[in-house]
N, C-alpha and C positions, 0 to 999 in steps of 0.2 A: 971531760966527757963530751962526746959528739952530740950535737943537737938531735932531738927526736925527729926523724923524717916526716912524721905525721904533721909537724908544724913548719914544714919547709916552704920556701918560696914556690917551688914546683907544685906542691899540694894545694896552695892557695889558688893557683890558676887552673889546676885540674878540676877544682870545684867551681870556680868563678866563671871560667870561659864558656862552658856550655850554658850556664844560666844567663849570661849576657846575650849569647846568641838566641836563646829562647825568648828573651824580652823583646828582641828586635822583630820577631814575627808578629807581635801584637799590632803595631801601627800598620804593618803591611796588610793585615786583615781589614783594618778600618779603611784603608785606601780602596781596597777591592769592594767592600760594602758600598762605599760612596759611589764608586765608578759604575757598578751594575745598576744601582737604583737611580743614579743621576742621569742615566740615558733613557729612562722611561718617559712616557708622554706627558707627565705632569710633575711639577716641582713638589707637589704635595707628598709624593712617595718618599722623596729624599728627606723632606722635613719630618715626616712621620718616623722614619728609621732613626733620624737624629734625636728626636724626642725619646723614642724607645731606648736608644743607646744611653742617653743621659740618665734615664730612670734606672736601668739595670747597672750602669756604671756606679751609681750611688749605692744601690743595694749590695752589689757584690763587693765593692770596695769596703763597705762597712763590715763585711764578714771576712775580710782578708786576714783578720787576726787568727783565724783557724790555721793558716799556713805558718805564721810566726810562732804561735804557741806550741804547735806540734813539733816544729823544728827544735826548739830549745829543750823540751822534755825528752824527745827522742835522742838528741845528741848526747845528753847526759847518760841515758841508759846505754847508748852505744859505747860511750867512754868507760862505763862500768862493766862492759862485757855481759850485759843482761839481755839475753836473747828473748826470754819469756817476757821481760818488761817491754821490749820493743814491740812485740805482738800485742801486748795489752794497750800500749800507747796508741797504736794504730786502730785497734778495735774500738776503744773508747772515744777516740777522736771522731771516728766514722759514726758512732752512736750519736754524738753531739750534732753531726751533720744531718742525720735522719730527723732529729727533733727540730732543728732550726728550719730545714727545708720543708718539713711537714707543716710547720706553723705558717711559713710563707705561702704555701699552696692553699692552705685553708683560708688565709686572709687576703688572697690575691685580689678579690673584688674591691674591698675598701682601700687597699694599697694603691691599686691602679686609679681609683677615683680621686684619692688625695693627690697623687702625683700629677694627674692631668689638671686638677684644680690649681695646683701651685704653678705649673708651667703655663697653663692657659693658652694652648695653641688654637688656631682657627678650627671651627667645627669639622671641616673636611679632614684636616690633618689629625685632629683628635680621634676621629672615627678610625682612620688608618693606623694610628699609634695604638689604639685599643686592640685592633686586630693583631698587630705585631706582638703586643704584650701578652695576649691570651695564649699565644703559641710559645713564645720564648720563655715564659715563666716556668714551663715544665723542664727546662734545663737546670733549674736551681739545684736539685740534689746532685747532679753530676758536676756542676761548677764548684760547689762547696767540697765535694769529695776530691776533686782535683787539687784544691787548695791543700787539703790534708795530705794527700799522697805526695805532692811536690815537697811539702814541708818535711814529711817523714823521710823521704830519700835524701834531702839536704842534710838532715840530722845524721844520716849514715855516711856523710861526706861523699855522696854520690851525686854528681852534677849531670851525668849523662841521661839518667832516666827522666828527670824533669824536662830536659831538652827533648827527649823522645815524645813525652806526653804533649808538650806545648806545640812542637812542630806538627804532630799528628792532628791535634785539635785545629790549629790555624790553617794548615794546608788543606785538610779535608773540608773545612768550612769554606775556603776559597773555591774549591772545586764544586762543592754543592751549591754555592752562590751562583756560579755560572750555569750549572744544570737547571736549578729550580727557577731562576729569574730570567736568564737569557734564553734558555731552550724551552722550558715548560711554561714560562710567563706566569709564575705564581706570585710575582711582585713582593709586597712586604711580607706576606706569609712565607714565601720561599726563603727570604733572608733569615727569618726567625727559625724556620724548620732546619735550615742548614746549621745554625748554631746549636740547636738541640741535639741533632744527630752527631755532630762533631764532638760535643762535650761528653756525651755518653760513650762514644768510641774511645776518647782519651781516658775516661775513668776506667773503662773495661781493661784497656792496656795497662794502666797503672796498677789496678788490683791484681792482674795476672802476674806482673813483674814483682809486686810485693809478696805474693804467695810463693813465687819461685825463690825469692831471697830468703824468706823465713824457712822454707823447706830445706834449702841448702845449708842453713845454719843449725838445723836440728831443733827448731822451735817446737815446743810441746803441741801435740795435736789437740783438736777440739776447742771449744769455747770455754774460756776461764771465767769464773765469777768476777764481776767488776772489782778492780783493785782500788780501794778507797784512797790510798796514798796517791796513786796516779791520777785518779779523778779529781781529787782536791787540787793537785798541782795544775791540771789542765783548766779547771774552773777559775782558779785564782789568776793564772797567767792570762787566759783568754778574756776574762772580765776586765782586767786592767788594760789589756791591749785594745779591746773594743772601745773603751772610753778614749784612749789615746788616738785611735784611728778616727773617731768622730771629730775630735779636736783638730786633727790634721785636715780632714775634709772640710771643716768649717773654714780653716785658714785659706785653703785654695779657693773655696767658693767665695770667701770674702774678697780675695784679690780680684777675682773676675767681676764680682758685683760692683766693687768700687771703681774698677776700670770702666765698666759700662756707664756709670754715672758721670764719668769725665767725657763721654761722647763716643759715638760709634767708631770714629777714627782711632781713638785710644784703645777701645775694646778690640778692634781688629789687629792693631799693632801688638798688643799684649798677647793675643792668641798666637801670633807668630813667634813672639819671644818665648812664650811658655814651651814651645816645641824644643827650644834650646835646653830648657830646664829638664824636660822629660827625657831627652836624649842623654843628658848627663846622669839622670837618675837610673837609666838602664844599666850603665856601666858601674856606678857606685853601688847599686842594689846587688849586682852580682858579687862584688867584693864583700859587701855586708853579709850576704848569704854564706860566703866562705868563712867569714869571721864567726857567724853563728855556729857553724858546724865544728870549727876547730876549738872555739872557746867552750862550747858545750861538751865536747869530747874531753878537754882538759879538766873541766869541773867534775864530770862523771868519774874520771880517773883519780881525782883529788891530786892532780899534778900541778903544783904551784909554778914550777919552772916552765912547764909546757904552756900554762896559761899566759904567763908573761911573754913567752916567745910568740904565741898565737896573736896576742895583741900587737906586739911589735911588728911582726911581718905584715899583718893586715893593715896597720897604720902606714907602713912604708909604701905599700902598693896603692893604697887609697890616695895618698898625697901625690904619688907619681902620676896616676891616671888623672886626677883633678888638675894638676899642672899642665898635662897634655891638652886637656879640654880648654883650659884657659888660654893657652897659646893658639890653639886652633880657632877659637872664637875671636881672638884678637886679630888674627891674620886673615881668616876667611869668613868672618861673621857677616859682612856686607854681601858677599857672594851667596851665602846660605839664605839670607833674607830674600835676595832676588830670585833664587830658585823656588822659594816657598810661596811667593805671591807675585803676580804680574801687575798689581795695582800700584801705580807710582806713589800716590799719596800715602798708602800704607807702608810702602818701602821706606819712604823718607821718615815717617813717624817712628817706625821700628828702629831705624838707624840712630835716631836721636837718643833712644834709651838702651842701645846695645851695650854701652860701657858697664851697665849694671849686670848684664849677663856675662860679660868678660870677667868681672870680679866674683861672680857667683860660685864657680867651682871650688875655690880655696876657702870660701865661707861655708858652703853647704856640705862639704865632704864630711865634716865632723859629726853632723847629725846622723848621716847614713852609717858611718863607721861605728859610732857608739851604739846606735840601734842594734847593729849586728852583735856587738859584744854583749849587750844587756839581754838580748833575746837568748843567746847561747847560755848565759848564766841564769836564765829565767827570772830576771829582776825586772818584772814588768811594772811594778808599783812606781819605781823611780822613773821609768819611761813615761808613765801616765802623768805623774806630777810635773815633770819637766815640760811635757807638751802643753799641759794646761797653763802653766805659768808663761811659757813662750807665746802662746796664742792670745790669752786674755790679759796677760800682764805686760807684754811687749808689743805684739803686732797691732792689736786693736787700738790701744792708747797711742802707740807710736804713729799710726796713720792719722789719728785725729789731731795730734800735735804737728804733723808734717803736711797735712792736706793742703796747706797754702802753697806748697811747692808742686802741686798737681801730680802728674804721673811719676815724676822723679821722687816725690815724697812717698808714693805708694810702693815703689820698688825699694826705696831705702828702708821702709818699715818692714817689708817682706824679708829682706836680707838680714835685718836686725832680728827678726823672728827666727830665721835659720841659724844665726849665730848664737842666739840664746839657747836654742835646742842643744847645740854642740857644747857650749860652755857649761850648761847645767849638768849634762851627762858626764862631762869631763870632771867636774867637781865631785859628782857622786862616785865616779869610778875611783878617783884618788882616795876618797874616804873609805870606800869598801875594801880596796886593796890594803890600805894601811891597817885596817881593823881585821883583815883576814876573813871578810864576810862573803866573799864570792863563792867559797867552797861550802857544800852542804855539810851538816853534821855527819860524823862517821856512821856508815851503814845506811844512810837515807836513800842512797841510790839503789840499794838492794843489789840483786844481780846473781846470776849463776856464775860458775867459774869457767864457762865456755867462752872462748874468744869469738868475737863477731867480726866479720869482714864486710867492710863497706866499699870494697874496691869495685870500680866500675867494670 
C-alpha cells in the first residue's frame, strides 16, 4: 500500500517552510525597533524600549501555550473530519483569550509596578518604560488571539495563513515605526502604538481567513453552546503547557543570570552566542509545527500507520536540518560572530565558547521534535513533567556542580538540560507507542462525516 501523501516529505515542508519564514520576520522587527529609537537624542529612549520589550516578552511568552494547545486539539479534530469541532475549538480558545487578556488589562498597574521594581531601571528610563507599557499593553487581546489563530491554522496543516498573519504584523509594525517615530516624532509612544495597530490588523486578517475557511467547509452557522469535552481538553493541555513554558523561561533566564555573574564580558559573549541558538530554534520550531499538525491529524484519524510515518518523516528532516546548522556553525561561526559584534574582546570571548554552539544542533533537535509530536498528540502532562525534571533536576544542579569550570560549565549544564528534555520525551514516546496510548478512545474525537480541507 502506498504511503498516505498527508504524511509525505513534501507535506512536511509545505507546512514547515512558511512557518520558518514567518519566524525570521521577528528579529527583523527587533532590529528596526532598535534602529529607530537608537537614533533619538537620548539613550534613555532605547533603554526604555528595551525594558518594555523584556516585560512584554516575558508576559507574551508565558501565554504562548495558547498556540500549542490550540494546534494539538484542532489537529485532532481536523484528522477526525469534524468541521463543527474545529469551529468549537477556535471559539473556545478565543474565549480563553478574552478572559486572560481582560485579566491582564485589569491588573496592568500592579503588573507594571512589579516589573519595574524587579528590573529597577534609572528613574528617567522607568518613566519612559511606563509610558511605553501603558500603550502597548492594549495589544494583549490581539497578541493572544494571534497565538490562537496561528495555532488553529497549523492544526489544519496550513502554514501559509500563519505566514500571512506574521508578515502582516511585523512589516506593518516596521512601517508604522518609521512613520510614528521618524516622521511624527512620537518616540517610545510611537513604537508602542505601532505594535498595537499591527497586532490588531494581524488578528483581523486571521479572523477573516478563519471565517472564510469555516464557511467554505460548511461549518454550522451561529454560536454553539460550549462543548465540555473540548473545553476540558483545552484547559488540561493549556494548563500543563503553561507550567512547562514557565520552566523553560526559567531555564533561559537562569542561563542569562548566571552568565551575568561571571562578568560583563561573558554576558555579552553569551548574548551573541544565544543568537545562534535562537536562529536554530526558528528552523526546528517550523519542523516541530509540521510534526504537531501531522501527528494530530493521524491521532484524530486513529491512523497508527500514519502516526508512525509522521514521526519518522519529521525526525528525518529535523536531523537533516540540525546537521546543516552544525556544519554551518563549524565552518562560518567565527564569521557570524564578527558580523554580530564589532567589539574585539566580545568576539574573542564568544569564539572561546563557540564549540558548544557547534554541538548544540544535534543535542537540541530532539527537544523541539518531540515537543511537536507530543503537542499533536495533546500529551502535555508528559511535556510538563519532562521539562520540570530537565530544569530543576538537571540544569540547576548541573550548573552548581560544574560552576568551577566557569562559562564552559554553564554551557555544558545548558546542553545537558536540552539533552534531558529530548531523552525524557523519547522514553515517554516509546512507552506510549508500545502501550498504544497515543490514540484517544474510540469516538472521543467526535466529528461529522464531512471531510475537512486544510489545503493552503
